[in-house]
N, C-alpha and C positions, 0 to 999 in steps of 0.2 A: 276188496279186504276180509281182512282175516282175522278168527275169532284170538282174540289176545289170551295169553297161556294165564290156568286160573289162579290165582293166590291161595298160598295155604288157608286152611279154615281159622280164624281167632279163636284162641283156646276158650271152651268151656266158662260160665260162671257158675258160681257154687249154685246146688239145687236150692231151692225154694228164694232166689233174689232174681228180679227182673230189674233191665236198667232202662227205665224210662228217655229216648233220645230221640226227638226228631231228625238231627240232622250225625245217629252216632259217632258224636265225638263230645257231648259235655251232659255230664249224668244228673238226672233229673231230682232221682226215685228210687225206690226199692220200693216190689211186693212181697209181703211174706206171707206163707202158708200158713192158714191154710186161706185160700185166696175167696175172696165174700164178695157173691155174685151177685146182683139184684138184675132179673132177669125181665127183658122189655114185656110188654103186652100185649105186644105182635107176635110174638113166637105162639108156633099154634100149638093147642093143649096137647095132643098126643107127644109131643116133641118135648114140651117144659115136660109132660109127667117121667119123657125115657130121662131127662137131665134130671131132674130130680133123681131118680134112681140111682142112677149114678154118682150123685154127689151123696147119695146115701152112704156110698158103701166105700167111699173116698175120705172119710171125715179128716184126712189126715192133710190132705191136696183143697177141697175146698168148702163151702159152707153155703148157704141160703140166706142173704140179705133182704130185712123187709123195706130200708131203706138206702136211697143213691148215697147217702154219705159218707165217705170212706170205702165203698163197694167200686166193685169193675161193673160198666154197664154191660149188659150183653143184648147184643143185638143180632138178630136174625139175617140182615142184612145191612150193607152201607151206603147211603143215600148223603153226597156231601154237605149238601145244607143240617141235615140232623145232626151226625155227628160234628161238625162246627159247632152248629148251636148247645150240643152239649161242649165241646171243650171250651165254650165262652164262660160255660157256669162249674170249668173247671173239673169237669170229669171225665174220670177215668173210662174207656170205652171197648172194647172188644168183641170179637162178633160168637157167635153160635158155633161156627163150624171149627173156630181154635177150640173151643173149651169142648168141645164133644171131644176131641184129638188130644187135650192133656188129659182129662181125666182115664183115657185110655194109656196113655203113655207118658205119664208124668215131666217124661230127661224133654221133653222139646220144650218146656219152661228156658233153659237154657240158650235154645237158639235164637230165641227173639231180642232184634236190636234196640224196639221199639214201641210204644204206641201212640193211637189205635193200632188195632192190633186186626183184622178181619180172619185169614187164617196163614201158615204157611204156605204160601202157593211159589213166590221168587225163591229157591234154594240155597241161588249161591252166596256163597260168604264176600264175595266180591260189590263193589259200588256201584251205584250208577251214577252219570254226571247229566246235569244238564245245562243247553245253550242256546242262545236265539229263539224263544220262545217266549210266547206273549205271555203279559204276568195270570193272567186267567189260566191258563193252555199251563203253564206253568206250575200255578198253586195246584190243579187237577193234576199234573205228571207226579206232583212229589206227595198229593195224598192218594193214587193208587200205589207208589212206589212202597210207602209205609206201610199203608194197608194189605199189601201180600207180602209184609215182612222182606221187601227186601232195604239193602242200605243205600242209601244218598251221600252225596259226597261235593261238597263246593269248589273243590281242584280237581283237578283232569289229575292226581297223580297215580302213586302204582297199584294202590288197590284198588285201583276203577278199570271194569272190564268193560264199559258198554257210555256212549253218549248220547243223549237224545236229544235232537234238535229239528228243530221245520226246516232251516234254509244253510247252506253253506257258504264258508264266510273264503272272502283273499287274505283277512288280515295275517301278518303273519305269526301276530300276538294270540289269536284267537283255540279257542278250545278245538275247534272243528280242523284246525292245522295241526294243532297238537293230536288229535287223535290218529289222523292222515299219519303222520309222524311216528305214531308209536302203534298202528296196524290197529289200532281197536274198531269194533264195528260201529257206524252210526247207524239210528236208527230215528224211524220216525214215533212221536208220540201213539200214534196208532197201534204200536207194537207195545204198549203198557195197556191201551183201550183192548186187545185181543186178546192178553193174557187174563185182563180180570173178567172178561166177559167168558172166556172158558172159565175159569179158573183154576186152569195149570199152564205147563211150561207149551207154548206153539211154537211152529217154525217162523224162522225171524226173518229168512229169506224175501217173503212179499213183505217187509216192511224198513228193508234198508234206504237211506235217504240216497235221493237220484245226487248225480254227481253235478246238474247244474239247480238243484232245489232253488229256486227264490232267486237268482240270480237276476239282479238287469242287467242284460244285453241290447245293443244298439243296433244297427244294419247300416252303411254307407245306403241312404237310401236311393243313392242314382246308380247301384250296383244291383239291376232286378236281380242278373243269372246268381250273384253272389243268395241274396234275399232266399230264390226261389229253390237252392240249393241244398240250403242248409234252417234257414227260418222253421219247420217242420221239425228237425232232426232235434234239434237244443231243444223247441217248446217240450217234446215227448220224451228228454232228460233232467223236466222241470223248471228251464230257464222260460223268465219272466222277459215278455219284447217291449223297451220302454224308449221312449225320443231319450234324444241326447243326453238335454240336462239333468236326467235321471239315470243316466246310464251307469251302472258301473265294470262294464267290458264293451269296447267298439269294435264290431267288426268290418276290416278293409280288408284289401287285396292286396296294397301292395302301400308302401311306405309315403309313398307319393301324393298318397292321395291329399286333397287339402283338410278331409273329417279325421286323419291320423296325426296331422299338422297341430289343429284345434285341440283333438283326445289330450 
């Protein structure tokens, strides 16, 4: 698998406007300067004091708010349950690291694709796409991508640089097969988790999806020598040993075997 060619950056938005867009496709609103900031009580005293000093020095760009209404909720860290609860209440959420970055360099506002945003950690202008994930894992991955400033796409189109998947697919029309055809890297959800834990880009090598990940494979039980030779090797590449009725792939030594005909 080879990295895709990086797409050119999108044109910057006018300074002072931030488009709120969870999938980078449908504008939902904008933020005008100065940003109204409601500080979470979980922010430590010394850090809150330093932030107030930055805000006082930059009245054009930010102001403190005593109420959550109409303001950005500034959190020192993001937890899925807390952020989701604020979103259900129609609150807008942003991370303290990004606010500190913005007050030092207001131009970063034009680089934000969506809220909630913790910080601009994933810097590529190209998008991420997701496939073959459980609902729980998908919700987590989409949230992490947004929190880190990454763009997401429902389709594996020209602007996508990476597919995140939990397993391979043999279906010709699958996103996985399309990614292989277009020579896009395919990684496990652990890649986003690793970036989030480190709060910076990490080496992608150890997170590539194994070539047989999740693929259900059945061996002819009457061919012990074939099983002995190949079973451990395919399991090491992510395959799952399955019974015939649940297999996606059946391995036999030649086409004269009864199991081949049944398959």
